[in-house]
BAMIVO-787979 format. One record per residue (C-alpha): residue in one letter; x, y, z. Coordinates in steps of 0.1 Angstrom, whole numbers, plus 5000, padded with zeros to 4 digits. Each point is the difference from the previous one (the first is absolute). Example, Ala and Ser with C-alpha at 12.3 -4.5 7.8 and 13.67 -1.06 7.14 Angstrom:
BEGIN
a512349555078/s501450344993/
END
This chain:
BEGIN
m503653275290/s503350105015/r501749674991/p500149874964/h499649645010/v496650065017/l497550034971/d496350064997/r497350064973/h501650334990/s503449854993/g501149924964/a498849674986/d503549904990/a501350065035/v497149795016/a500649724974/h503750005008/w500050035038/g496449915011/g499649644990/g497049844982/k497250095025/a501050375002/a500350034962/n496549874996/l498650245026/h501750294983/r498549894966/l496549985015/c500450355016/a501250154968/a497049864982/g497750175025/f498949705021/d499250055037/v503049855019/p500550065038/e503050235006/w503349814998/t503850045001/v502749754992/l503549945015/g502249934970/t502149694995/d503050225006/v498950055036/f500149625004/a503449974983/a501550285022/y498649845032/r501649664990/e503450164993/v500250255029/t499049755026/g502149714986/l496949794998/g500349954962/a503349805004/r498449765025/v496949954979/d502149944969/a502049735017/l496849825011/l498650024965/a503249874985/a499849695022/w496349964990/e501050024963/r502549725006/g497249795015/d501050055037/g497250055024/d496249985000/p498250314987/e498050045032/e503250005020/v501850254977/a497050235000/a499749985038/v503650105005/i499750294976/r496850135016/r501749995034/a502950194986/f497750284987/a498250025033/e503350045018/t501350274977/p498650345007/l499450254972/d502950234993/p499350385004/a499550064963/s497649714996/r498050115030/a499750354987/a498749864967/v497449805019/a498950325018/d499750194967/a497949724986/y497649995029/v499650385001/g499449984962/i496749815005/g498850235028/g500849765029/g497249805016/a499349634993/a502149874971/a500549694979/v503649904996/r500549784969/s503049854983/s500750124964/a502749784985/a501750064967/g498149784975/e497049955024/d496650044984/s501649994965/d498749864968/q502349705004/l499749915037/s497750125027/f501949885032/a496550015015/g500149905036/q503849965001/y500750325020/d498550155031/s497550295005/f498750155032/l496850195007/n499150265027/v503650105008/v500050335020/g503050215008/v503550044986/d501649745023/a497449744990/v500350084963/a503849975003/g499749665015/r497649884973/v502250144973/r502849775013/d497649715000/c499150074964/w503750014991/a500549675019/s497149844981/a502150034968/y501849705014/s497049815014/s500049624993/r497150034976/a501850284981/l503249804998/v498149694987/y498050224976/r503150154984/r501749664997/l496949854983/h500150294975/g503849974994/l500750345017/s502950105023/s499449955037/e501050375005/p497050224990/a500750284975/g498950255026/m497350065026/a498150325004/v497250055026/v496750184994/v498550205029/q496350064993/r497250165019/l497749735013/v496450024987/p497449905026/a498149784975/d496449915003/v500449754972/s503149894982/g501349734977/v501649904968/l498950044964/f501449784972/t499250184967/a500249664983/n498949665012/i503149804995/r498049675000/v498150064968/r500750084964/p499350244985/r500550255027/h496450135001/e499550005037/m501250215030/l500249865036/v499550205032/s500749875035/a498750225028/v499949995039/y498950245026/g502850215016/l503749994990/g501249774972/e502349825024/g497349755007/l499749914963/v503849994994/s500649785030/g497149774992/a498550055035/v496750144986/d497849824975/a499450274974/d497350074975/t500949914964/i498350194972/t500349924963/l499450284974/d499550004963/r502650244986/a498050104970/t496650075017/g501050065036/a497449755011/v500549795031/t500049644988/a500749825033/v500250095037/v501349775027/v499350175034/g502749905025/e499349965037/k502050315010/r499749915037/d502850255009/r501450334988/v503550135005/m500350355013/a502750235011/g500349965038/p502150175026/a503450024984/p501949814990/g498149754978/c496449924994/r497249835018/t497349764989/v496350065009/a497049794994/v497650114972/d496350035008/p498349674989/q497550184979/r502750174979/r502049684995/a497449874975/e499950334981/p502450104972/a502750235013/l499750224969/t497150194986/p499249994963/a501450364996/q503349905017/i500349694977/d499450224970/a502650255012/l502549725004/r499349874965/t500550344983/t503150075020/g501449664992/e499550064963/r501850335002/i502949855019/e500349714976/a500150254971/l502750205018/y502249695004/g499049834968/r499549665017/p497849845027/q500550125035/d499849885036/i498750315019/e499750055038/w497250255009/a498150145029/f496850205005/a500050245029/d497150245006/g498749924965/r503350094983/l502049744979/y503749995008/l502649804980/l502649855022/q502149834974/s499949844965/r502249744984/p499949804968/i498449665002/t503049774994/a498149675000/t497650054971/v500349644989/e497849724988/g499649635008/d499349815032/g501650265023/g502949785009/g503349884985/d502650144977/v499450334982/r500549954962/v500150274973/w498949894966/d500950194969/n499949934962/s501350334988/n503149854983/i499149634997/i496950104979/e502550054972/s500649625000/y496749875013/g497250234990/e496349925005/v498949655011/t502949755000/a499849624999/p500849795031/l502949834982/t501650334991/f499650135036/s501449695016/f502949984975/a500950375006/r499849965037/h502249704999/m502550184978/y500250315022/g500349805032/r502749774986/l501950294984/y500050225031/r500949725024/e503049924978/y500950374998/c500050045038/s502149695003/l502550144975/l500150325021/g501149805030/v496949965020/p500649695022/r497849694995/s498450045034/q498850344991/l498949904965/a497849735017/l498350285020/m499550204968/d498549714980/s496450095007/g500750354986/f501749854969/a496949794994/s497750305002/m501750274980/l496850014979/g496350005008/y496949904981/f496750205003/d497049944977/g502449854975/r502350305000/v503749995010/y501450235027/y503450065016/n500149935037/v501950335006/l501349955035/n501649664990/w501950184973/t501150275024/k501449725022/v502349904972/i501050374994/g500550035038/l503049774998/l501850254978/p501750335009/a498050334997/y496749835007/r497950325001/v501550134968/n499449674982/r496449995013/r499350344986/i501549914966/l497949685001/a496950215005/a501050214970/a500749694979/m496549865010/g498550334991/v498450075034/p500850235029/e501149845033/t497149955024/p500050045037/t499949625004/e503249974981/t501950295016/g498949885034/h501249654993/r503749925007/p500749654988/r502149765021/p501049734975/l502749875024/q498649865032/y503149985021/d499750095037/s503650135000/a500450354986/l503749924994/l499349694979/t497450194980/a502650274993/v502649744989/v497549834976/r498850334986/t503650114994/r500749684981/i496850064979/a501050364993/v503549894988/t498649724978/f497450244986/g502750264992/w502049744982/y497049894979/c499450374992/l503550044987/t500049684980/v496450014987/k500950034963/g502249695001/s497449815021/v497350074974/a502349904971/r500849675017/f496449935009/l498750084965/r502649764985/q498849725023/f496450104993/d500549984963/e501549655003/v497149875020/y497550184979/r501349864967/e499949655014/f496550015013/d498350244976/g500949784971/l498049705013/d496749904985/y497849995031/d496849944980/a501349654991/m500749915037/p497849855026/a499250245029/a502249835025/e503050044978/v499350364994/y499850055037/r503449845005/h501550254976/f498350285019/t501649895033/a503349984982/v499650364989/e499250095036/r503149855013/t502350154974/l498550354996/l498450105032/a503049905021/r502150254979/w497450274999/g500350125036/r503050224994/m498150194973/a497650125027/v502850245010/l499350214969/d496850155013/n501850105032/v503050144980/v497750214979/m498250145031/l503250085019/s501950144971/y497150214989/a499750125036/v503650134998/l499450174967/y496750155013/a501950145030/l502750154978/t497350164978/g498450155030/r503350145013/w501550134967/l497050054978/p497350105025/d497950164972/a500049704977/p496649944985/e498249685006/w500649874964/f503750025006/l499949775030/w499049714977/h501450104967/v503550035013/v500149625006/k498949924964/v501849674994/g501050034964/d499149884965/d501449655006/v497749905028/e498849654992/s496350075009/a499750254972/l501049764973/p496549874992/a498750354993/r503150094979/r499749684980/l496450084992/t500950354990/e502749874977/l497749744985/a497450264993/r502650224983/q500949714977/l496449924994/r499250354987/d502349924970/q497649714991/p496750174994/r498149684993/l500949845033/a499650335019/a496450034986/v499149665012/v501250075035/r498450345001/e496649924985/r499249655013/s499149895034/a502949835019/e498449664996/d499450044963/a503550144994/y501649725018/a498049734982/w500850174966/l503750015009/r500149635009/a498449904967/e501750254976/p502849834980/g501950304986/p503650105011/d498950325017/a497549815022/a502849745007/w502350285011/l497350155024/r499249655014/a503749955007/e500350335017/l497049945021/a501249655009/r503350155010/y498250265022/v497949735017/r503149785005/e501850285018/f497250195017/g497149764999/y499849985038/r499950385002/s496350064997/a497150155019/n499749855035/e503249814993/l500349885037/k496549865001/l500349644991/e496449974988/e500550274974/p501149884965/d503150174988/l501150084964/r501549654996/a496549855006/d498150274981/p502150234977/t496850194988/p500550305023/l503350064984/m498250104968/s498150275019/m503250145015/l501750004966/r497050194985/d500350265028/a503750034993/l499350054963/s497450275008/s502150205025/e502350174976/a497150124978/s498250155030/p500350385005/d499949955037/a502849744998/a502050264981/g499450255027/a501149745025/a503249924981/g500850365000/s499750045037/a500849665013/g503650085005/a499350315019/a500349945036/g498750325014/p497850304991/g502950194986/g501149724978/e503149905019/d500849645009/a501449875033/d503650034987/a499550364989/y498450085034/l503049865018/d502550174976/a498550345009/r500049945038/l502649755011/r503749994993/g503349895014/p500249745029/r496350025007/r499249914964/w502549725001/t498449865032/y496550054987/e500849814968/r501549715020/a496849975021/r497950044969/g501949734981/f499649765029/v496250054999/r499949964963/t502149685001/a497849855027/l496850084980/r501549864968/e501049685017/r496649975018/e498350034966/r502249724986/v499149775029/r496350094997/f500249904963/a501449665012/r497149985025/t497650054972/r501549714980/a500049785032/f496350065005/g499449944963/m501749665003/a497949925031/r496950104980/r500849754973/m500649735026/f496850065019/t498050024968/a501349664989/i499349865035/g496450124997/a499549854966/d501249665011/l497950015032/a497050084978/r500849714977/t500149765030/g496850145015/v501650155031/l498850344989/a496950094979/q502050224976/p503750104996/r499750355013/d498649885033/v503649945010/f500250385007/f497349975026/l502149775021/r502850115023/l503649904996/e500049815033/e497049804988/l501849904968/r503049895021/d497749785021/l498649854968/f503449904987/t501349885033/a496949795006/t499150185032/t496550104988/d497149824983/h499950124964/r496249985000/e500050315023/l501550224974/r497350004973/p497250145023/l502450235017/a501050164967/q496450044990/l499250165034/r502850264995/r499050064964/d496550105012/q501650205028/q502150204976/a497050084979/r498450165031/q503350185009/r500050174966/r496650155008/l501150135034/p501450355005/a503749995002/p501550015036/p501650345007/p503750054990/r501050005036/f498449885032/v500949875034/t498849685018/v500649865035/g500349635006/g497949774979/p498049864985/y498750304980/a496549864991/s498250265021/a502550294995/r498450294982/r501950254980/p499350294977/d499049904965/a501850164970/p498850024964/p501649744978/a502550114974/g498750134967/r496850175012/h499950314978/a497850285013/a499350344985/p502750275002/a500150205032/s499550344984/a496450084990/d500550374992/g501949954968/q503350105017/a503049764997/a500549785030/v503549915011/l501049675016/r503349975018/g502349705005/t503749925004/p502250104971/s501849704987/s501250074965/p500150354986/g498650154969/v496850194989/v497449834977/v496650134988/g497849724987/e497149765004/a499649775030/r499649634996/v498849825031/a501449654999/d500049695022/r502349804977/p503050104980/r498549874968/d497350285003/v502550285002/g500350154965/a502050324992/n498550205027/i500550145035/v499549675019/v497950025032/t500049705022/y499449895036/r503249805002/t502649844977/d502249695001/p503249934981/g498049864971/w499150364991/v503550084989/g499449904964/a497050244999/l502350295009/s501350004965/s496850174989/a498850195030/t500450384999/a499850035038/l499249775029/l497750085030/i499749745028/e497750025030/r502149775021/g503749904999/s503150205007/p502950184982/l502249695008/s497549754985/h501149794971/v497950184973/a500950355014/i503749924997/v499649884964/a497850304991/r502950235010/e502449814978/l497650034971/g499350375006/v496349945005/p498650285023/t498649825030/v498050105032/v499249745027/q498150005032/i497150214987/p497049985024/e496749914983/l501650004966/t497949734985/a496850145015/r500750354985/i501249924965/r498149854971/s501449884967/g499850294975/m500750285024/r502550264989/l502850025025/t503350195006/v502549795019/d503050165016/g502349725012/a502350245017/q497450175021/g497949695005/t496850164987/v497249894977/e497850284987/i496649894987/h498950234971/s496749844989/g497849705003/e500649924963/a503049994978/s500450314978/
END
């Protein structure tokens, strides 16, 4: 081509992607993969931009759009004025020459002229039906006129509304136009490589009509619908449409509609061979793009042509209407793993909703807007088959209030341990619902300033909060709830709510401070240390030895060191079961036993709420059952004697393959003002992480106090006959307990309700776990089908059957190299002095880190609580390892490289 902004199948892929818009980029990709696509060219987005500038049309359009953004004018009126302006503005000479080149490039004749906007037919948004296309356009003058019409359609009323609904600017990023040879189709239609209405995606859908596909797209022709089984290719359902008419290319311009012979109307439009050709082609195209596709196709003279392909952006579940919701448990599984009791879920949902409403209020969100956000605050969490999930898009609404939304969203994805999905990247939250753009800007500015102030004063805010928390905690934790009637315990609970939750909102800023400050550090690393290995990105923000969350593990390590000097006590702990050792210790009268009892009592007093599943109210903690502490102490005793532990100790401080740590890496590569700037950013991240861990420790104690209160309530309700047994209280929801104590429900309803939920939970434990992430639309979800996922802890055989070492890869989190024996564990008490392999962790695993030689986690993220503490303790750690618990068995010999994020499997048995 003579002009660089007129592109075709022979142009470079980067050029087409940059200038050609979404539709052209997809056509180019199909051609490059060898698919049969009618000849095409594309007028680049720069042709459109030049036409707007040279003719002065751009300034007029921009003024109209600015008024539309301010809320002035109806979209239909704005679009009509813009369309007239395009029609009245002839092409400039350069643009007309480009159109002539494009038309000649397809060989002339009948053409299809189609819009190809930047972002159209993308993974995030399809813009399907928002822009204009024209068929059977013949001649340069006619093509030039239709090109202008395509450009004008960038500002159609439906496109303006579509972009506003998706939070996009009214001004499109750019509009290219595809000129494509028109295929005189005998049969045409659309292929969906995945049936979006069912889960799992085991079906394809084909819609077919006689003639051109315009009849199908416009809805004028009742098409055939064919359902295919993806695995076998079998036709599982056929609905034969009436197909009374067919659309054909008529005398130019445009198309004509002709009647179909009545005998052919009742026949399928496609032959079995054509159906099979579509299926196999659809499979190839889906493999090319890596996701389900919406494909337009045509058969002409027995030959299959592909007219366009775009990702299916509506692959959702539910009843087909209502809000789109993204559910994810990738990070919250650290706190609420497996099936969770209704009381715990409702208490957590209440806590999150109250906390974030208070936080938004502190940021300066006006009360009128907070009222509009209340439904979102009330549904920050979801509950599926007894499992707890984040309602991701409601979290992004809160993040959307803050500066640098896209950066924060990406860091949130990293913190959750999952990549961003098209649903998220295509979602632009509008937490503020003002009609006035000016008022929105004023409020957002106030929020940004307030947020900035909280960022700068976060350390002092945390200190004040923790002082206030300690006062409240000491007052209420010292009460004997077991001696109180249930109603009195509930009154104390509401008092804690009033005094603590009202102050906790400001602490929500910590997560956002961590995300934003780490984003700054990440950007500096990318600019000044572009070759930094992945281990460095996380190890550089190692908090320090004084992080409060590491204290339980350090205390156990110190206690084990002292215990080694007392062989008699050490032998009891090592050789007896945890239950026997604890019973012996309680009965033994000697001074050494008294010393150990006192030390363990001190540990329980300080860290008793820090236990496995510590945020699950139904799970007993160390205060209720100290026995697991004996197992953890035994592991700590054994770790120093283990040769693998010795290897770990020798390498745990090494942050990289060459033995250097993060500071040494920086010393060798960064000096002067850059190093000073980098250290300031690094220090800010580390401070934010440290303060967040301190607040999380306070949260653990608050939940522990709530556990004591609800346990006491359950015991009293069982004594009075309201419940069948004390633990049935955990099968009620918080709001049902409120109704009980405010006399707004009949207490006789609660006993059968608790039993019903107890039986339901038993069934939930037998069900396959819901997938880590899925999407629903509207509700209820009773009929929504979703892919099943194997529950945590299913341990299959190793992947390598030929005797060669298999290698699993995850995200480096804490560096160091360890060779040793794997121990697959679901609970921290089962860890031992081994390479610990687990599906997920929670903060209660911290104590077990005193004996672990390395830590491998299938779920989670490098910013999770346990990952942070593991770095402080020098335990090599890899997270986000796909299929970890399905590939590793206890006893396997492994090499863990925490810097590279690799796990090498040497054998099926320990050697």
